[in-house]
Every structure is written in structure tokens, then in C-alpha cells.
N, C-alpha and C positions, 0 to 999 in steps of 0.2 A: 640627568635624562638617561633612562635605561634603553637597552636594545629593543625591548618590547614596545616602547613608545614610538620608536622609529618604524617598526615593522607594522604594528597594528594600532590604528587610532582608537580612541575611546568612543564607544558606541552607546548612545542613550537608549535605554529599553523603550521599545514602542516607536522609535524614530524611523525615518526613511532609510537610514544607513543599516539598520538591523537586518533588512532583507538582503543586503549585499554581503555584509561581513558576518552575520549571525550573532546570536547572543553569547555572552560569556559562558553560560551553562550548556550551550548546544554542543553535544559530543561529536557532531559531524561538521562543525563550523571551522573557521580558520584558527581557532585557539586550541584545537585538539592536540594531544600529546605527539602524535606521529609527525605533525608539521613543526611543532615547537622544538622537539628533540631531534628532528631529521632522522627518524628511524626507518628501517627497511623491513618489509614483511619477512617473516621467518620461513624461508624455503631455501633449499639448496640451489645454487647456481648450476645450470646444466654444464656438463663436461663435454667438450668437443674432442673427439678422438680422431686419429688419423683416418679411420675408415669413413668418417663423415665427409672428408675432403677429397676422396678419390673420385676420379672420373668414372662414369658408368661403363660397364663392360658390354660387349656386343653379343652376349648370349641370348638375350631376348630382343628380337628386332623391333617389336611393337613398343616395348618400354624404352629402347634406345631412341626411337623416333620421337616419342613423347618428351624424353629428357632433352633431346636436341631442340625441339620446339620451345620448351620452357626456357632453356638457357639462351636461345636466340632472342626470345621476347624480352628477357631480362636485360641482355646486353643492348638491345635496341632502345629500351627505355632508359638505361643508364647513359647512353650516348646522347639522349635528348638534351640534358642539362648543359653540357659544354656548348652544344650547338645553339641553345637558346641564348647563352651569354654572347656568342658571336652575333646572333640576330639582333640583340638589343643594342649593339654598338653601331649598327648601320641603318640607313633608311631604306635599303632595298628590301624587296619582298623575297624572303628566303624559305618560304614554306615548302616549296618543291625540293630544294636542296636539303633541307632538314629531313624530309621524308625519305629521300633517296639515301642519305647518309645513315639514318637510323636503320633502314632496311639492309643496307650493305653491312653495317656493324653486326646486326642480328644474324644475317646469313653467314658472315665470316665466322662468328662464334659457334653457330650451329654446325657448320661444316667442320670446324676444328674439332669439336667434341665428337662428331660422328667418325671422322677419320682416325682420331686417337683411340676411340673405343673399338672400331672395327679392325684396325691393323695396329695393335700396340707394339711399341718397340720392345724387343726382348731384353735389352739392357735395363729398361725401366722395371721390368717384371722381376729381375734378379734382386732388387732391393728388398722385396717383400718376401 
């Protein structure tokens, strides 16, 4: 028994399984080379530089406000999943607590980014 027998069953041409698994000659089906050989598309992986990870600066107040809102929304969304795990372990209705905790996490992250960008530490700037 080969690996292909375990991964892909034999499909009769014209049978009901052909709609699911595709024909042997179908170049877009499950038997195509990119799935059999586990290939990856030929493109360069993006390089992340140090400049991509820096906090926004406070030179443009409108952009800083937008960055703070986006980062706050992302942190609030990320805080939802651990809170959901807590809510699933209890029978109490924690929707209000989850909303308050998500808002607090988002507001704390947004305020942190705002204050770090508006009043940066001079010792942090010496590194660059």
C-alpha cells in the first residue's frame, strides 16, 4: 500500500465522488503537483525591518490619533479570546465584563502608544 492510497482514494470516472475529489487528469484537482509535492509559490518572503516595528512618532497628530485607534481596536480584539475562554468555563453572564475588559485593554494600549509617541524617552532615541 503506497502513500497515495492512504491520501487519495480511487475515484471512478463519472461517479459521485468525482465531483468531490476531481478526475485524475484534472489539473486543478487534489492530484495536482503542488499538493502532491507540497510546493510553495515562487515569490520572495517579505523582509521585516526594524523600521516596521517602531512605534509611530508624534509629528503628525492626525496620523498619531489614527494609529492609536487602530492599535487600541486590535488590542481590544485580541483581549476577547482569553476572556471568551473564561466565559466558557462559567455559567454566569459575563458579556458586560467582557465588553468592559476589551474596552479597557484597547484604551490602555491606545494611551500607551499615544504617550510613548508624544513624549518619547530620550534614552530610547539614542539607540537609533
